[in-house]
C-alpha positions as CSV (number, residue, x, y, z in Angstrom):
1,M,63.0,-195.9,-46.2
2,Q,63.3,-193.4,-43.4
3,E,59.5,-193.1,-43.2
4,T,59.2,-196.8,-42.9
5,I,61.8,-196.9,-40.1
6,D,59.9,-194.1,-38.3
7,Q,56.6,-196.1,-38.6
8,A,58.3,-199.2,-37.2
9,Y,59.5,-197.2,-34.2
10,K,56.0,-195.7,-33.7
11,A,54.4,-199.2,-33.9
12,G,56.9,-200.5,-31.3
13,L,58.6,-202.8,-33.8
14,L,62.0,-201.1,-33.3
15,G,63.7,-199.6,-30.3
16,N,63.6,-200.8,-26.7
17,N,61.6,-203.7,-25.4
18,I,60.0,-204.6,-28.7
19,L,56.4,-205.8,-28.2
20,G,57.2,-206.4,-24.5
21,S,59.8,-209.1,-25.4
22,G,62.7,-207.5,-23.6
23,F,64.6,-207.4,-27.0
24,D,66.1,-204.1,-28.1
25,L,67.0,-203.3,-31.7
26,E,67.9,-199.9,-33.2
27,C,67.8,-199.2,-36.9
28,V,69.7,-196.3,-38.4
29,L,69.6,-195.2,-42.1
30,H,73.0,-193.9,-43.2
31,R,73.2,-192.1,-46.5
32,G,76.2,-192.7,-48.7
33,A,77.5,-190.5,-51.5
34,G,76.9,-193.1,-54.2
35,A,80.5,-194.3,-54.9
36,Y,80.6,-197.6,-56.8
37,V,83.6,-198.8,-54.9
38,C,81.6,-198.5,-51.6
39,G,79.6,-201.5,-52.8
40,E,82.7,-203.4,-51.6
41,E,81.9,-204.2,-47.9
42,T,85.1,-202.7,-46.4
43,G,84.9,-199.6,-48.6
44,M,81.4,-199.2,-47.3
45,L,82.7,-199.4,-43.7
46,E,85.3,-196.7,-44.4
47,A,82.6,-194.4,-45.7
48,L,80.3,-195.3,-42.8
49,E,83.0,-194.2,-40.4
50,G,83.4,-190.8,-42.2
51,K,86.6,-191.7,-44.1
52,R,87.5,-191.9,-47.7
53,G,85.7,-194.9,-49.3
54,W,88.8,-197.0,-49.8
55,P,88.5,-200.8,-49.4
56,R,90.5,-202.3,-46.6
57,I,93.1,-205.0,-46.7
58,K,91.7,-208.2,-45.3
59,P,92.1,-209.8,-42.8
60,P,90.8,-208.7,-40.4
61,Y,87.4,-209.5,-41.9
62,P,84.3,-207.4,-40.9
63,A,82.8,-210.2,-38.9
64,V,85.8,-210.0,-36.6
65,E,86.6,-206.3,-36.8
66,G,84.2,-204.1,-38.8
67,A,82.4,-200.8,-38.2
68,F,84.3,-198.8,-35.5
69,G,86.4,-201.8,-34.7
70,K,83.3,-204.0,-33.7
71,P,82.2,-207.3,-35.3
72,T,80.0,-206.4,-38.2
73,V,77.8,-208.5,-40.4
74,I,77.3,-206.9,-43.9
75,N,74.8,-208.1,-46.5
76,N,72.5,-206.6,-49.0
77,V,68.8,-206.0,-48.5
78,E,67.8,-208.6,-51.1
79,T,69.6,-211.4,-49.1
80,L,68.3,-210.2,-45.7
81,C,64.7,-210.1,-47.0
82,C,64.9,-213.9,-47.6
83,V,65.7,-214.6,-43.9
84,P,62.2,-214.2,-42.4
85,H,60.7,-216.3,-45.2
86,I,63.2,-219.1,-44.6
87,I,62.5,-218.9,-40.8
88,N,58.7,-218.9,-41.3
89,H,58.5,-221.5,-44.1
90,G,61.6,-223.6,-43.6
91,P,64.8,-224.3,-45.6
92,E,63.1,-227.0,-47.6
93,W,60.5,-224.6,-48.9
94,F,63.2,-222.1,-49.9
95,A,65.3,-224.7,-51.5
96,A,62.4,-225.8,-53.7
97,I,62.5,-222.4,-55.4
98,G,65.1,-222.1,-58.2
99,T,67.5,-224.9,-59.1
100,A,69.2,-227.6,-57.1
101,K,72.5,-225.6,-56.9
102,S,71.0,-222.1,-57.0
103,A,68.1,-221.9,-54.5
104,G,65.7,-219.1,-54.0
105,P,64.3,-216.2,-55.9
106,K,66.2,-213.4,-57.5
107,L,65.6,-209.8,-58.5
108,Y,66.5,-209.4,-62.1
109,G,66.9,-205.8,-63.1
110,V,66.4,-205.6,-66.9
111,S,67.5,-202.5,-68.8
112,G,68.6,-201.5,-72.3
113,H,66.9,-202.2,-75.6
114,V,63.7,-203.9,-74.3
115,N,60.1,-202.9,-74.4
116,K,59.5,-203.3,-70.7
117,P,62.6,-202.5,-68.6
118,G,62.1,-203.1,-64.9
119,V,62.9,-205.3,-61.9
120,Y,61.4,-208.8,-62.0
121,E,61.4,-211.2,-59.1
122,L,61.7,-214.8,-60.5
123,P,63.2,-218.1,-59.4
124,L,66.9,-218.5,-60.0
125,G,67.5,-220.3,-63.2
126,V,65.1,-218.5,-65.5
127,R,66.5,-218.5,-69.0
128,C,67.9,-215.3,-70.3
129,R,65.7,-215.5,-73.5
130,E,62.6,-216.1,-71.4
131,L,63.4,-213.1,-69.1
132,I,63.7,-210.9,-72.2
133,D,60.8,-212.1,-74.3
134,E,58.2,-213.1,-71.7
135,Y,58.8,-210.6,-69.0
136,A,60.7,-207.6,-70.5
137,G,58.5,-207.5,-73.6
138,G,61.1,-208.5,-76.1
139,I,63.6,-206.4,-78.0
140,R,62.2,-202.9,-78.9
141,H,61.3,-202.0,-82.5
142,D,61.3,-205.8,-83.3
143,K,65.1,-205.8,-83.7
144,R,67.4,-208.8,-83.1
145,C,69.4,-209.1,-79.9
146,K,73.2,-208.7,-80.3
147,G,74.4,-209.2,-76.8
148,V,73.3,-209.3,-73.2
149,I,75.3,-208.5,-70.1
150,P,73.8,-211.0,-67.6
151,G,74.7,-209.6,-64.2
152,G,76.3,-206.2,-64.1
153,V,78.9,-204.7,-66.5
154,S,81.9,-206.6,-65.0
155,M,80.4,-210.1,-65.5
156,G,81.0,-210.3,-69.3
157,V,78.6,-210.7,-72.1
158,L,76.3,-213.3,-73.7
159,T,75.9,-213.4,-77.5
160,E,72.5,-213.9,-79.2
161,D,73.3,-217.6,-79.6
162,E,73.8,-218.0,-75.8
163,L,70.4,-216.6,-74.7
164,D,69.1,-219.9,-73.5
165,C,71.6,-219.7,-70.7
166,P,70.0,-220.1,-67.2
167,L,70.5,-217.0,-65.1
168,D,71.7,-218.7,-61.9
169,F,75.1,-219.1,-60.3
170,E,76.2,-221.9,-62.7
171,G,74.8,-220.7,-66.1
172,P,76.8,-217.6,-67.0
173,P,80.2,-219.1,-66.1
174,A,79.4,-222.0,-68.5
175,H,79.2,-219.4,-71.2
176,G,82.4,-217.5,-70.5
177,C,81.0,-215.0,-68.0
178,M,82.4,-214.5,-64.5
179,G,79.0,-215.2,-62.8
180,L,75.5,-213.9,-62.2
181,G,76.8,-210.9,-60.2
182,T,74.0,-208.5,-59.3
183,A,71.6,-209.9,-62.0
184,G,71.6,-206.5,-63.6
185,V,70.7,-207.6,-67.1
186,I,71.6,-205.1,-69.9
187,V,70.2,-205.9,-73.4
188,M,71.8,-204.6,-76.5
189,D,70.2,-204.8,-80.0
190,E,71.7,-205.5,-83.4
191,D,72.6,-201.8,-83.9
192,T,74.8,-201.6,-80.8
193,C,78.5,-200.8,-81.4
194,M,80.3,-203.2,-79.1
195,V,83.5,-201.2,-79.1
196,T,81.5,-198.2,-77.9
197,A,79.7,-200.3,-75.3
198,L,82.9,-201.6,-73.9
199,R,84.5,-198.1,-73.9
200,N,81.5,-196.9,-71.9
201,I,82.0,-199.7,-69.4
202,V,85.7,-199.1,-69.0
203,R,85.1,-195.3,-68.7
204,F,82.8,-196.0,-65.8
205,F,85.3,-198.2,-64.0
206,A,88.1,-195.6,-64.6
207,H,85.9,-192.9,-63.1
208,E,84.9,-195.1,-60.1
209,S,88.3,-196.4,-59.3
210,C,89.3,-195.1,-55.9
211,G,92.9,-194.9,-57.0
212,Q,94.4,-196.7,-54.0
213,C,96.0,-199.5,-56.0
214,T,98.4,-198.7,-58.8
215,P,97.4,-201.7,-61.1
216,C,93.7,-200.5,-61.0
217,R,94.4,-196.7,-61.1
218,E,96.8,-196.9,-64.0
219,G,95.6,-200.1,-65.7
220,V,92.0,-199.2,-66.1
221,G,92.9,-195.7,-67.3
222,W,95.3,-197.4,-69.8
223,M,92.5,-199.6,-71.1
224,L,90.3,-196.5,-71.5
225,K,93.0,-194.7,-73.6
226,I,93.3,-197.7,-75.9
227,L,89.5,-197.9,-76.5
228,N,89.3,-194.2,-77.1
229,R,92.1,-194.6,-79.7
230,M,90.0,-197.3,-81.4
231,L,87.0,-195.0,-81.6
232,V,88.9,-192.0,-83.0
233,G,90.7,-194.0,-85.6
234,T,94.3,-193.9,-84.3
235,A,94.6,-197.5,-82.9
236,N,96.4,-200.5,-84.5
237,M,96.2,-204.2,-84.0
238,G,98.9,-204.0,-81.4
239,D,96.6,-202.0,-79.2
240,L,94.0,-204.8,-79.3
241,E,96.6,-207.3,-78.2
242,L,97.8,-204.9,-75.5
243,L,94.1,-204.5,-74.3
244,L,93.9,-208.3,-74.0
245,E,97.2,-208.6,-72.3
246,L,96.1,-206.0,-69.6
247,S,92.9,-208.1,-69.0
248,E,94.6,-211.5,-68.8
249,S,93.6,-213.7,-65.8
250,Q,96.2,-213.2,-63.1
251,G,98.1,-210.9,-65.4
252,I,99.1,-207.3,-64.8
253,M,95.9,-206.2,-63.1
254,E,93.8,-209.2,-62.0
255,G,94.5,-210.4,-58.5
256,K,96.9,-207.5,-57.8
257,T,94.5,-205.2,-56.0
258,I,92.7,-204.9,-52.6
259,C,89.2,-205.0,-54.1
260,G,87.7,-206.5,-57.3
261,L,87.2,-203.4,-59.4
262,S,90.4,-204.0,-61.4
263,D,89.5,-207.7,-61.9
264,G,86.0,-206.8,-63.0
265,T,87.2,-204.4,-65.6
266,G,89.5,-207.2,-67.0
267,W,86.6,-209.7,-67.1
268,A,84.4,-207.2,-69.1
269,V,87.2,-206.5,-71.6
270,R,88.0,-210.2,-72.1
271,G,84.3,-211.0,-72.6
272,F,83.6,-208.3,-75.2
273,V,86.8,-208.7,-77.2
274,N,86.8,-212.5,-77.3
275,K,83.2,-212.7,-78.3
276,F,83.1,-209.8,-80.7
277,R,86.7,-209.6,-81.9
278,P,85.8,-209.1,-85.6
279,E,84.0,-206.0,-84.7
280,F,87.0,-204.6,-82.8
281,E,89.3,-205.5,-85.7
282,A,87.0,-203.9,-88.2
283,M,86.9,-200.7,-86.2
284,I,90.7,-200.5,-86.1
285,N,91.0,-201.3,-89.8
286,S,88.4,-198.8,-90.9
287,R,90.3,-195.9,-89.3
288,A,86.9,-194.2,-89.2
289,A,86.4,-191.9,-86.2
290,V,83.4,-192.3,-84.1
291,T,82.0,-189.5,-81.9
292,V,83.1,-190.2,-78.4
């Protein structure tokens, strides 16, 4: 990225008086420390200013008061890359890609138990099954698919019966997921333990919570303890109900924090437990410890 910026300056495409137009534009690459919570725009601003990466209470919104107190527009590279194409080809051309309600292309990052993991740029609305079978080479070792996370670990999970879901902004919510999210598609085969998969997700969120908000700091950690008990054989059915109670919409955690990390953890828990509840119950009833 820095090499590309340097080349643009050398070619006169960045800096002062670009191509003799009288227009000036500086471009600075700022390296972050990789904190997940800094994917939230105000957490990113805090880090950019050299402070702890804690999301800010809004308002004020960044477009009014952002970096160093100045109006700031924040967006991801994937979105900004669409802008010149819309300008050059027109909005009608862009709207013709994808679906009527979800226009444009999307970068689908496919990982997990597939033969060809990678990033695939496709029109919004591609079916999950098509993405896996035709682009990602199908499930590895010719196994069956058990579940697919359609858009990042907080978005919920699709079962094998739901793989004809279109991966756009309307498809996943129609199947009990929270949305398309980042379109980070994680494929899990028939041998995947869904209790372990959820524990790994919640462990990630517990580690990445900035700790600013009590419902997130304590609630996500509480969820992790419950899932760990399931895996070491010391949980009971009351723990499963408690896990769902913690994840309830607008309950103890959701809607009670500055950013959406706490909400996202609840969405993941609800999706996995509701769609694979027999597996969670069997784990509790077996009392068989799993290596964690």
